[in-house]
N, C-alpha and C positions, 0 to 999 in steps of 0.2 A: 426732528427726525420724522419723515413721512411714514405712516403705518403701512402704506401699500408697498414700501420698499423692503420691509423686513418681514420675513415669513419663516421663522426658525422654530421648529416644533419642540425641540428639546429644551426643557426649562433651565437646565444647568448651563447650556450654551447661551441662552438668552441672558442669564445673569452675568455671565462672563463678558458678553458683548456690552451690556449696560455699564459694567465697570470700566471697560476699555473706552466706551463712549465718553465717560466723564473725563478720562485723560485726554481724549481727542479734542474736546472743546476747551480744554484748559490752556489754550495758547500754545499748543504743540509741545508741552512739557515732556512728553514721552512719545516721540515720533514713531518708534518701532511698534508700540502698543496700538497707537492710533491707526497705523497702516494695516496692522493685522485685523483690527476691528473692521475696517472698511473692506478688507479682502473678503471676510466672511459675509458681509452685507452684499457686496457685489455678486457673490456666488448665489444669492437668493433671488437676484433680479431676473425678470422674464422679458424685459424690453430695454431698448437702448435709452429711452427717455428716463427710466429709473436709474440707469448707470450714470447718465448725464447729471441727474439731480444729486446723486451721491458725490460725484466729482466736485460739483459746486460747493456742497456742504463740507466736504473734506478740505478743499482749498481754503475756504473762508475760515475754517477753524485752525488750519495749520500754517498758512503762509505768513511769514514774518520776514520782511525784506532785509532786516538786520541780521537774520540768521541763515536764510536760504536764498539762493538765486532761483529764477524760474526754471532754469535747466535742472537744478538739483531737485526742485519740487516735482518736475515731470519724470525725473529718474525714479523718484520714490513711487509715484503713481503707477507708472508702467512696469517698474521692476518689482515692487512689493505688493501693491494692491491688486493689479491685474495678473493674477496667478491662478492656474488650475492644472489638473492632471489629465485633461482631455488630450486625445490624439485625433486630429482632423486629417482625413485622408480621402484619396480618390484614385481610381485605376482606369486606364484606357487601353483598348487594344492598339498595339502598334499597327501602322498602315498595312504591313505585310500580313497581319492577322485579320484585320477588318478595316475597310475604308471609312467606317463611321466616325463622326466627330463626337459622339455621345459616350460618356463614361459612366462610372458608378461610384457614388460616395461610399466610403468605407469607415470603419472604426466608429468614433463618436459622432461622426457626421451623418451616419445612417438615420434617415427619418427627418432630417432637417430640410427645409425648403426655402428657395429664394424666388421671388417674383419682383422684378424691378419696379420703381416708382416713377410717377410723373409729378408735375407741379400741382395737379388736382387730386390725384389718387395715390395713397400710400400703399405700396405693394407689401409683400411678406418677405422679411429678412430674418430668418431664425438664427443667423450668425451675428448680427449687428451688435448685440449686447454682450457677447461672449468675450472673455479677456483677450483672446488672440486676434479678434477682428475689430473690437471697438476702436474707433479712430477719432482724431481731434485735430482741428485746424489751429495753427499758430502763425505768428509773424516773426521772422527770424532773420539773422544776418550771419554769414560766415566771416570769421576774422582772418587776417593774414597769417596768424600763427597756426591755423587749422582748426581752432575751436570755434564755437558759435555762441551767440547770445539770442535769447528769446525775449521779445518785446511785448507782444499781445497774445492772449490765450482765449480761444473760443469758450463760451459760457461764462467767462470771467470778465473779459473786456468786450467793448462794442465790436460786433462782427464786422462793421464797416472799417474799423481800424485794422482788424486782423487781415482783411482782404484788400486793403487800400492800395497795396503796392509800395507804400512808404518803405517797407522792408519786404522780404520774400515771403509769400504765403506758402507754407508747407503743410502737409498732412502727416501727422504722427500716428504710428501704429506700433504695437509691441514688437520688440526685436526677438522674434521667435526662432526656433531651430527647425530646419527643413531637411528632408532627405528625398532624393529622387533617383530611381533606378529602373532598369529594364530586366524583366524576368519572364521566361516562357512566353514570349510574344506580347507581353503587356508592359505598359509604363505605369509605375507607382509613384505617388507623391504623398508625403505625410508631413505634418507640421505639429509641433508641440512646444511647450514652454521650457522644457529642460533638456539638457545635453544628453545625448546617447551616441553610441558608436555610429559613425557615418552621417550624423546630423550636423548642419552648419548654420550659423547665424546669417541673417541678411547682411550683405555688404553695405547697404544703405544705412546701417546702424553703426558705422565706424567712420571716424573722420580721418584725414590724411596723416595725422600723427600716430594713428594706430589705436587711439582710444575707442573703446566699444561702449555704446550707450544702451540703456534699457529699452529705448525706442529707436525705430528707423524713421527717417524723415525723407519725404519725397515731395516734389513740387505739385501744387494743386492745378496750375494752369500752364498753357504755353506762355512764352515770354511776351511782354508788351513794353511800350515806352511810357514810363510813369510821369507824374507831375513835375519831377525834377529834371526831366529830359533824358534821364538815364534808363537803360533797360532794367526791367524788374519782373516780378511775378505777382500779379494782382488781378482783380476783377475789373470788367468794363474797359479793357484795353484792346486796341486793334492789334491783330497779329503782326509780328515782325517777319513778314514774308518779303519776297523780292530780295532776299538776303542770303548769301551763301554761307557755307560752313566757315570759310575764312573770315568774312565780315561779321558773322555771329560771334566768333571767339573775340574779335576785336571789340565789339560792343560790350561784351561781358567784362573784358579786361578793363574797359573804361570805368566800369563800376568798382572794380577791385581786382588786383592781381590773382586773388584766390578763386576767381570764377572763370569758367569757360563756356558753360551752357548745360544742356540736358545730358543725362546719362542713359545709356542703353539699358542699365539695370532696372530703371523704372518700367520699361516695356516688359521685361521678364517678370517683374512683380505683378503687373496687371494680368499677364497671361496666367500666372499661377493662381491669382485670386479668382479669375474666371473659372478655372478648373476646380478649385477647392470649394467654391460656393455654388456653381451651377452645373458642375460635372460636364462641361463643354470644352472641347479642345480648341475652339475658336469662338470669338465674340459674335460673329455674323449671325443674325437671326435672333440673338438673345438681347444684346445691347449693341445695335448695329454701328452707331457712330455715323458721321456725315460722309456717306459714300455715293449718294445718288441725289444730289441737289444741284444738278447741272442745268440751269435754265438761262437762256440767252434770247432776248426779244428786241425787235426794233419798235420804236415809238409808233403808236397807232394814230397820233394826231400831233400837229405842230403847235408849239407855244413859244413865247418870248419871255425872258426874265423870270424864270421859275426855278424851284428846287424840287421838281417832280417830273416823272415821265408818265404819259398816258398810255396804258396798255389795254388790251381787251380784258373783260372780266374773267374769261377763261384762263388767260395767261397769268393775271395777277393772283388768281386763286392758288397758284403753285408756290407763292412767295410768303415768307413769314415776316411780320413786323418784328424788328429787332435783329434780323439777319443783315448781312453785309453785301453790298453790290459795288460794281464799277460801272461807269457810264462814259461813252465816247462816241466816235463816229465809226460805224461798222467798216471793218476791213478784214474780211474773213471771220473766223470764229475763235482764233487763238487769243486768249486773254493776255498773252505776253506782247502782242502787237500794240505799239504805243497809241495808235489811233483809237483802239478799242477802250482805252482808259484816259483819253485826252481831256475829258471833263473832270473826272474824279475817280478815285478808287478807294476801296475799304471804307465805304460810307454806310452808315446804318439806315435801314428803312424805318422811318418814324411813324408812318401811318399808311394805310391803304383805304381809299374812299372812292365810292362810285360817284361820278359826275355825269351830267347830261349836257351834251353840246349838239345843237342842231338836230335834236330828236334821237341822237345815238348815245347809248350809255357806254362810258369808258370807266376804267379803274385807274385812279391817280395813285401812283407809287411815290410817296414823299420820301426824300432823303435829307439827312442832316449834313449839309455842305457848308456849315458854319456861316450861313447868311449870304454866301456868294451865289448869285443866281446864274442861270445859263439858259440858252435857247435850245429847243428841241425841234427836230425835223422828222416828220413821219417817214418811215421806211429807211431812215439813215441813222438817227440817234439810237445807240445800242446799249442796252442794259444787260449786264451779266452778273450772276451770283458770284460772290467772293467767299473766302474762308471766314468763319465766324469770329467775332470778338470773344474775349474770355468772359466767363461768368454766365453763359447761357443757361446753365443748369443750377444756378445758385438757389433757386426756389423749389427744386425737386424735394419731395417729402420723404427722403430716405438717403442712404449712402450710395445707391446705385440707380441708374435710370437715365431718362432724358425728359426735357420739359413737357413735350406734348405726346410723343410716341417713340418709344425706344427701339422699335423694329422698322420704322419707315425709311431709314437711311437718309433722312433729310436734315438731321440735326446732330450736334455733338453728343457723345455718350459720357457717362460718368460711372466710375467703379471705385468703391472705397473712397468716395469724395474727390477723386482725381478726374478731371475733365480730359477727355482724349478724343482724337479724330475730329478736329474742328473743320474739316473740309480741305485741309492741306497736310502734306507730309510733315512729320516732326523731324527736324534736323538735329541729330544728337551730336554731341561734341567729343565725347571721350572714346569713340571708336573711329578708326579709319580702316577702310577695306582696300584690298589690292588684288588686281589681276596679274597673273604671270603664266608662263608656260613651263611644263616640266620636260624631262628628257624624252618622253614619248610624244611630245607635241601636243599633249592635252592641256587644256586651260585649268589653272588653279585659281580659286578665289579664297582669300584669307581675311581673317579678322584680327586687327591689332587694337589693343586696349591700353589706354593711359590711365593709371589709377590715381594720378595727382592732377587735379584740374589746373593748378598753377603751372604745370608743365605741358599741358595740351598744346599741340601745334595747330596753327591755322592753315598750314600749307603742306606739311610733309610728315612721314612716319620717321620719328627720331629714335634715339636710343632709349628714350623714356617710355616707349611703347613695348608691350609684350605681345608676341604673336601667339595666338591660341591654336597651336598646331593640331589639336584634336578636332578642330572645326573645319579644316581645309576641305573645300568643295572641289571635286575633280569633274570637269565638264569635258566630254569627248571633243577632240579636234574636229573642226568642220561644223560645229554647232553654230547656228546663226541666232541673232537676237529675237527673243520671243518671251511672252508671259508664260510661265509654268505655274503649277499649283503645288503648294507645300504639303508633304505627307505628314511629317512629324517635325518637331524642333529638338535641337540638341540639349543634352543635360549639361547646362552651363549657367553662369550668372548672366549671360547675355542671350538674347533671342536670336537663334540662328537656324536656318533651314537644314533639315536632315531628310533628304529625299525630296525631289522636286518633280515627280512624275505622276502626281495625282491627276485624276481624270477631269476634275472640274472644281468649281468654287463651293460645292455643297458637301464636299467630303474632306477627310484629313483635317488640316488646320483651318480650312475655309478661308484661305488667303493666298495671294500670289507672290511669286518671286520673278522679277523681270531679269531674265538671264541674258546679258548682253556681253558675251566674252570679248576679251581683248588680250593681245600679247603681253601688255604691261599697262600699268596705270593705277594711281591711287584714286579711290572713290570716297565720297562723303557718305555718312550714314543717314540715309533717308528712310523713314519708317511710317507704316500705317496706311498710307494712301490718301487720295484727294477726292473732292466732291463729285468727280466725274467717273471714278474708277469702278464702281459697282462691285461685282463679285471678287475682284482681285484685292480689294481693300480689306484690312483687318489687322489685328494686333501683331500678327506674324509677318505682315506684308513688308517687302523691301525691294527696291530696284537696285541694279548694280551698275548704272551708267552715269551717275551724277558726279561731276568733278567737284573738287573742293571749292572752286571758284564759281560754280554754277548758281545763278540767282534767278528764280522764277516765281510767278504768282502762287504756284502750288507747293512751295516749300517754305515752312516757317521755323524760326529759331525756337528752341525749347529753353526751359528754366532748370537751374541746378537744384539738387537737394543737398543732403548732408555729406554723402560719400565723396571722397577725394578733396 
């Protein structure tokens, strides 16, 4: 037992813990006593590293595969060990009260501070070690009966196995109780470990059979195609873009009938974490995500039989090694145009090196095209940035941040270990949106949710969907398509605009809603924004014009978690 983990001043408490510790290391003979022991020790921790070390110690002393499944072990850890009486809260003025996106931490969160991390610098996260915020990566699979199995566990198994995509990489966090309400012009949000009137558990902590777990499970990455050829959630995988809602559901069903793709509930969770940790109504400017990495250049010099494009040094300075590009013959600037990706697409930049040719210095942007070479023509060969592959932030020294710079808008963000905004919209599967007109001729925009991923439709709103009537947006007749800015989001398990007349991207939720009214029509759930969207991109961002069959470079399929 590490001395720096235990700091309990009362001698009687120390003796009791020592006795419980003896039981804890005795092969799990008394699990209840062991869990209580570690609960008290976790309460003394002041860093996530200390809690991580206790988790390792607890697991090694308690895990017996003949007695416990890994699911049961994690139920014990999140349900019995990670326990406290704190209340974490935040308040914000509603837009009608103030247009600011800045809130105020309340209750036991007062005085706590968060500064995101990079791969070189660890920020400050006063929440990361606390029972309600401590999080853990696992490798898991949902079963056809609605239950799930956990195969690999962070800190216990090799992290390469956890993130490999052999199974789905999830992030677990305690299944806490939350309450959200409006009062006197303000929005209040509180979270705690125990039930109280008006508080509800996270829906991501319940499987489709209705069983509630001590933890909630959410996907760590966008979806990718794994080594088996099937869609999965793991690191180092190209995004599944150019794929519609319909095709995405089909790809997940090919993995198993229990899957359909990402849930909109994950988006709401990230929004709430941003609020509870940073007292910000939107992520923009705090952990920006990839919203401004829109670079397109023609080759500056012609070559034959290469896997690189020569640019000017000034152009290449805008690109990151490890980011993704497409290459083709320029035909306008639309990445959807076949000519613009006729050489390759979604290929990683492996290196950027200066070369001198005829007395002129160029920057060679090397790509991994699998050994297949191509010719380039100055002024014609066209290189465009593409959405990032998964795992860009795997080396970040914390649970929140971005590899190099979390505010520059050039790279994906990470919050509570979950990677988001990779430069393409996340296509969620369990929501379908619908335009209609009412008796006054006004446009109505509605959200329909399917709580069972095995019943999600790839094409239409069926009887398995529930209409969230309280979320209906009413848009005046005569309104034409345009980007608007979101004032507030609704109190709901899903992220949904509440007021879309904010004056710009720096206020309210700091994200946009593309209002494109139609007399009728089902729309796919596209969220977050793309690498070219700038101020409209953000956790709350969503357009209303994408059909269920629409497939473009800027929309990528997401991954499922536990819910449904």
